[in-house]
N, C-alpha and C positions, 0 to 999 in steps of 0.2 A: 599211846600217850595222849593225855588230855590237852586240848588246845585252849589257850587263854583268849578271852576277848581282848580287843585292842586296849580298852581301859584297864582291864585286869592286868594286862601285860605291862602297861605303864606303871601301875602301882607296884608290881613285882620288881620292876627295874629300880624304882625309887627306894624300895625297902631293902634291897640287897646291895646297894652302893655300887652300881654298874661302873666299870672302869671307863674313864672319859675317853671320848674320841680324839681328844687332843688337850693340851694344857692351855688354859686361858691366862692372859697376863692380868693378874689380879687374884682375888680370892673367890672361889666357886664352891657352892654348897655340895656336900657329899650326895651322891646319887644323881648328879646332873649329867647331862649329855652335852658335849661341846663340839662344835665344828668350826674350823677356820676356813674363811672364804678369801680367795686371792683378789677380791674386788671389794670396794666399799659397799656396805649394806645401807640402803637408802630408804627402806620401808619394811615394816614387819607387821604381820597380822596373825591371829591364832583363832581356831575354832575346833574344839575337841583335840584330837591327836594330830591335827594337821597345822603346820606352821608355814605360812606364805612369807616369802621375803624377796626383796629386789636386790640383785647384785648389779651395781652401777658400773659405769665405765668412765665417768667424768674425770676422776682423779687418778686413773690408772694409765700411765704412759707406756702402752704396749700396743703394737700393731695387731689388729684383729680382735681386740677385746670389745665385746658388745654388752649392752644392757640386757638383762634377762630376769624374768620373774619365775621363781621356783617354789615348789611346795615340798616340804620335808615332812614325811609321815613318821612321827617318832615311835609309833607302835610297831611299824614294819621295818623301819630303817631306810625306806626307799625315798628317793628324791625325783620329782617330776618337773620338767621344764614346761611351763604352760604358755609362755609368751612366744611371739613370732617376729616377723620382719618389721612391723610397725613400731614395736618397742625397742628393737635392737639398736637403733640409731638415735634415740631420744636425748642422749647426753651430748650430742654433737653441737647444739646451738650455743651461742655465746652467753645468753642470759637466762636460758631455760632452767627449770627446776627438775627436769627428768621425770622419773616416777615419784610423784609427790603425795600420793594417797594409795592405800592398798587395803582390801578387805577380803575375807573368806567366810563363806557360809556353807558348811558341809562340803560338798564336792564342787561348789562354784567359787570362782575367784574373780574379782574385779579390781582394776587399778586405773589410776588417772595419770596422764603424762602431760608435760608442759615443755614447749619449745618457744624460744623468743629471741628477738634482736632488740635494738634500742627503741624501736617504734611499734612493736607488736608482740602480743602474747597469744599462743595457740594451745588450747587444751584438747585432750581426747579421753574418752572413757572406753576402756576395752575390757573384755571378759573372756573366760575360758572355763571349760570343765577340767577337773583334775583327772577324771577317769578316761576322758577322751579329749586330750589336749588339742585345742585349735583356737588361736587368737581370733577374736571377732570384735570389730569396732562398733560401738553402740551409738556414740554421739561425739560431736566436736563443738568447739566454741572458739571464737576469735574476737579480740578487741585491739584497738590501736590508738595512737595519740603521740604527741610530742613527749619524749622521755617516758615511754611506756614499755619497760623491759619485763619479759617473763611474767611473773605473778605479782608484779608491783601493783598495789591497790589504787594508787593515785594516777591521775592524768590519763586513764584508760577508759575509752568509751566502747562498749560492745558487750559481748556475751562471755560468761564464765561457767566453769564446772567446779564442783567442790563438795564438801560435806559427805564424803563417801564413808558409809558404815556397813557392817555386816555381822550377823550372828544367826546360827540355826538355819531357818528357812528364809531369812531376810537379807537382801542387799538393797540399799537405798542411797540416793545421792541428790544433790541440789543443782539447779540451774538458775542463773540470774543474769540480769543486765544492769550495767552501770552507765551513767553519763560521764562527761569529761572531768567532772570534779571527783569522781569515784563514788558518788551516791548511788545506791541501789534503786532502780526504778521499777523493775518487775522481778519476780522470783517465784520459786515453788520447790516443794519436796517431792521427789519421784521415787517410785518403787521400780526396781530393775527386775523385769520378768523375761527371762531368756535374753534376747537382744533388743528388747523394747523397754522404753521408759514410760511409766504411767503416773501422772500427777495425782498425788493423794492429799497434799496440803498446798493450797495456792497462797500467794502473797509474799511480799518482801520480808515479812517477819518470820518466814519459815527458814531463812538462811542464817546459820547452817545447822544441819543435823550433827549431833555430837556423840551419840551412843545408840547401840541396839542390844536388846536382850529379851529372850523369852517371848517373841512375837510382838515386841514393842519398840518404839523409836523415841529417843529423847531429843528435843529440839531446843537449842539455846536461843532465846529471843533477843532482839537488839536491846530490849528494856532491861535485860538481866534476868527475866523470869524464864522458867523452864517448863516446857509442855511435853508431856508423855502422851503419845498417840498410838493407835493401833495401825496395822498395815493398810487399813482402808482409809486412814486419816482421821478417824474418830478420836476426839479428845478424851483421854482417860483421867488425867489428873494434871493440875497446874501447881507449880511451886512458886510461892511469892517471890517478887524480885529480890535477887541476891546480888548486891553491888560488888563490883570488882571480881567477877567470876573469871577464872583463867581456864579451867577444864572441868568437865563433868564425867561421871561414870555411872552405869546402871547395872544392877544385878538383883533379881528377885525383888524383895521388899526394900532394898537399899539403893538410894540415890546419893552419891557422894559428890560434893562440890569442892574443888580446890580454888581458894581465893588468893588474889594477889596479896602479899603481906604474910603468907604462911599459915593459913588456917584451913582445916578440913571441916566442912559441915556435913553432917549426915541427916538426910531427910527420909521419911517414910514414903516409898515410891507408890504406895496405893492411896495415900491420903494427902500427901504433900506437906505434912506437918514436920517441923524440925525436931530431931531427936537428940543430937548432941554436937558439940564442937570440939575439935581436937587440934593440937598444935603440931605443925610440921617441924621435923628435925633436920639438922644439917644446913646446907646452903639454901636458905629460904628463897632467895631471889632466883635461883636456878631450879626450883622444884618443878617437876612436870611428869609427863607420862603416867598420869593417874589411871588406875584400873581397879576393878573390883570384881570378885567372884564370891558369892555368898556373903559371909561376914568378914572376909579377908580383902583388904585393900593394899595396893602397892603404889609407890611413887619413886621417882628418881631424884637425886640431888647431884649436882655437878655441872656438866656442860650441856649446851643446847644440841639440837639434832645434828648440826653439821660442823660443830666446833671441836677442835682437838684440845685436850687439857690433860694434866697429869693423871687424874683419877676421877672416876665417878662411881656412885654407889646406888644400890637399891635398898629401900626400906619397906618393911611390911607392917601393917596395922591390923590388929584384931578389933573390929568395930564393936564387938560386944563388950570387951573389957577395957578397950582404949590402949592396950599395950602396943607400943611402937618399938621395933627392933631393926637393926641393920641385918641385911641378908647376904649381900655380895658386892664386889667391886670389879671394875674392869679398868685397866690402864688405858688412858686416852678418853675415858668417859663412857657412860652408858647412854647411848643415843636414843634407843627405843626399848620399851617394855610393854608387854601385853599379857594379860592373865585371863584364864577362864577356869571352869571347874576341873579341868584335867591337869592344868599346869601353867607355868610361867615361861614365856619366851622373852629373852632380852638380848640386845646386840650393841656392839660398839665397833669403832674403826681404828683403834690404836694398837692392833696386834703388832708386837715387836717394835713398838714406838714409831711405827710408820703409818701415817694416815693413808687410808686407801686399802688397808688389809683388815677385813671384817672378821669379827668373832660373834658367833650365834650360840646361845646357851638355852637349853630347856631344863627346867626344874619341875619335877612332879609336884602336884598340888599338896600332897601330904607333907612334903619337905618344906614347902613355903609356909604352910600353916603351923608346922612345928616350931618355927622361929618365934612365934608369939603365943604358943600354947601355955 
């Protein structure tokens, strides 16, 4: 019997309409794989056939429930726990954000945690291999001040971690320092190499990294301009200041910018030239989770990352034709959505109308693209 490659297997799954692993509360595209998680999903990342997600413990009132980072390989159906003891208790602090950032690059996973009280915030960067899981701490950061809880940006003097992105062979993150007013005084963009951080772009204007793709990193400057750099920090292209930028996404020759007010602007990622502007549909003020793979972009409308609401939806955009179409909904809101050339992963925490019960869905890329073909 001929064995399919992981990607061929995924396409075969999408083409035959695989029976779902469970039913999602909402409308799910045919050919999707669904799993229910008995804990809130607090972060999602995708690279190829692997989906990394954080199963949190903050809103689950059960003895013995711990926070854990897992990787679901949708090609093989296996799930691997990659986190350890340092991550297990991160949801225990009063004002902390728990696992607030997550990235995966092939078989490497990295995540950031936050714990805090009313006067202090503590961040940590951790990493693990999927094939040989073992949690390793890479860096820590701490700041303090009067009324300085968790990730609160004001009144906190000290060090921060953030800007975690990953794709292919790249994992990168930011480190910076603020004074008591919240102003950034020092900063830099760092490449994660094993358990070491190497600075590739110095300066406060490198905070924060926003996207990674094809051996490149996109940095959203404080001026609103966007710089695309190589893994060595070499500047490749600059995009002119784009006021009111909310999110950016990068894939191949496409750089997509979501602006406050409900506009998507498409730029040529090799020249920086604007190509077209598109209108966001649905609840414009709640649009987010922008992602792009090739000429297909996705975004969500509905609730924010941690808010419960009646329903949230995912929309798909064909960047070539401009066609925008609804793809799916989740009761309780779509909190996270990530796309790459293999497929789309999205998640929400309103399963059975109870916040704290996560639903994670994978849709093969051909099914996503078919919505706007």
